[in-house]
N, C-alpha and C positions, 0 to 999 in steps of 0.2 A: 383948617378943619382937622381934628384928630379922631381917627376912626380905629377902633379895635376890631381886628380881623380874628375871628374865633371860628376855627374850623375843626371838623371831626371831633366833635364832643363825645359822640358815641354813648350817650345816656349816663356819662360820668358825672353825677351831680355834685360830688365833692370837689372835684377838680374845677368844675364850672363856678361853683360859689367863691372859690378862692380867687379866681381870675376876675369875676364880676365885682368882687370887693376892691380889687386893685384898680379896675377900670373906674369905679365910682370915686375912689380917693383922688385919682388923677384928672377927674372931671373931663373924660372923653366926650366928644361932641356926638358920636354915633357908634353903633356896634353893627358889625355884619356877621351874621352866622353863615358859614360857607358850605353847609351841607353835611351829611351824615350826622345828624343831630341826635337821633333817638335809638340807633341800633347798639343797644348795651343794657346795662343793669337797671337803669331808672328812666324808662322812656316817658312815662306820664309825668313824673315829677320834673323832669328836664323841660318838657313842653310847657307845663303849667308855670314854671319860673320864667322862661323866656318870653313867653307870649305877653307877660304883663309889663315888660320893659319899655321904656320910652326911647324914641329915636334909634329903633332898632329895625334893621333889614335882613331879609333871609333869602337864600337861594337853596335849591334841592340838591342833595347829593344822590349817588347811586343807590346808597343803603336806605335812603328815605322813601323809596318807591313802595307802594302798597302790594307786596306780595308775600305769600306764606309758603315756602318751599323747604324750610328746614325746621327742627323743633325750636331753635332759638327765635326764628322769625314768626312762627305761629305763636310762641309765647308773647312776644312783642305785641303782635296784633290783638291779643287778648287784653293787654294792659292799656290799650289806647281806645278812646271812645271813637264813635263814627265821625264825630265832628273833628277830632284830632287828626284821624287818618285822612279825612277830606282836605283838611288844612295843609298837611304835608303834600298831598298829591297836587294841590294847586300853586305850590311854591314855584317861582320862575327859575329858569335855567341859568340865567345870569343877571348881573346887576352893574350899572354904571353909576358911581357915587364919586362926586368931587373929582371928576376926571379920570378915575381909575376903573378898570374892568374887573369884576369879581366873578369868578367861575369856580366850580367845584374842582375840576381837573384841567381841562383845556377848553378854549373857546368853541371847539367843535364836538366835544365829547365829555360826559361825566365819569368816564372809565379809563381814558387813556393815562398811561403811566409817564410822568417826567420825573427824572432823577438827574443827579450829577453825571451819570454814565449816558444819558441820552444825547445823541450827536446834535451838533449845531444845525445840521441840515434836516433832520427830523423835527426838531423843535421849530425851525423856521417854517416847516410846512404846517404844523399845528397852529401857528400864530399868524398864517397868511390872512391878510385882509383886516387885521386888527388895527384900528385907528388909534387907540389909547397908547400912551408910552408906558404905562404900568399895568401888568395883569397879575393879579392876586389869585392864587389857588391853593389847593390842598390835596386830599386824596391819598398821597404816598405816606403821610404822617411823618415827614421829615422836612425841616426847614431847608429852604434852597433860595439862591439868588443867582439868576442867570441873565445874560444879555445876548440877544440876537438881533442884529440889524439896529433899528432904533427902538426895540421894545425890550423892557425889563420884565422878566418873568420871575416872580417871587412865590414860594410856597411858605405859608404862614406857620406850618407845623400842626400838631394835633393837641388839642386840649386833653382829650380823654384817653388816647391810645398812641402816645408818641413812640417812634422807633429811633430813639436818640441815645440809648444806653444810660438813660437816667430817668428816675421816677419823678415827674414834675409835669405841669401843664405848660404846653408850648403854644405860642400865639404870636401876634404881630401887631405893632402899632403903624399906622399909615398916617402920614402927615401931609396935608395939602394934596392928596392923591398922587404924591411924588416920592417922598422920603419914606423909608421903611426902617423900623427898629425891631429886631427880633427879641421876644420876650420869653421868659419861663418863670412859673410861679409855683411855689411850694404849696402843698395841701396836706391835710390829716391823713396820711396813708394808712395808719393803723385802724382808724375809724372806717375808712372806705373798705378795707379788707373785710372787716367783721360784718358790716352791713350789706355788702354785696353777696356774701355767702348766704345770708338769710333771705334773699330775695325770691329764690326759686327759679331763677334765670338758669336755663340748661347749661350755659357756658361759663358760669360763675367760677367754678373752681379752676378751670383752665386759664381764665382771664386773670384771676388773682395771682396765680402762680407765674403767669408769663409777663404781666404788666405791673404788679404791685409787690411781688416778692423779689423777682428778677426785672430786668428791663431789656427789651429787644434792642440790639445795637443796630446802627446804621449799616454795618457791614453785612449782617444777616439779612436785613431787609433788602439791600441792594442786590445781594446775590439771588434772592427769590424773584425780585421784580426785573432784573436784567433781561430774561427772555421776552419781557413785554414792552421793553423800552426801545 
């Protein structure tokens, strides 16, 4: 079984469409959306697109929870119907598919940070009690491949807001619940820049500058996350 692990789309419809085209060309058997689906410039359009896909599974990320505490999240709430918000709220915390465990961040939290700087000891605590040999996660927007004991912990990367020093959509292919291939997919960046600015999203200008003109590097992200790992 060949599964596309698509994490942290963050409402980036342009990046998502490019990835879905690649997934379709290669005839993946299933797709897993690993949370933080809509927190970005095109929340409704993103949900409308992915809810119509076949053989697709979803888990909820921390940014998918229904709360309105910032101008951006209030704007997002206004873009989504009551049905869409209820659908997001009902998403499961985790998923086991083809023998692999899919979580947004770790098996015990959708907010814990795991990076290359996380100690083996701390990661082992996070994975305590896991029965699967492969855990697929996201949340930090950086691809990662770690092994602790008998568990392989993989971060699929971010489709919509990667911290990889490169403007592209990052994701992963999981084969037979065991083998993992990291992917990155190009998309129409110029079109994305123009259309995001026109959305009215309060964070549009900042997002375009930091993610579609420049690209956040792993080093910058790691330095920010290090106190939390």
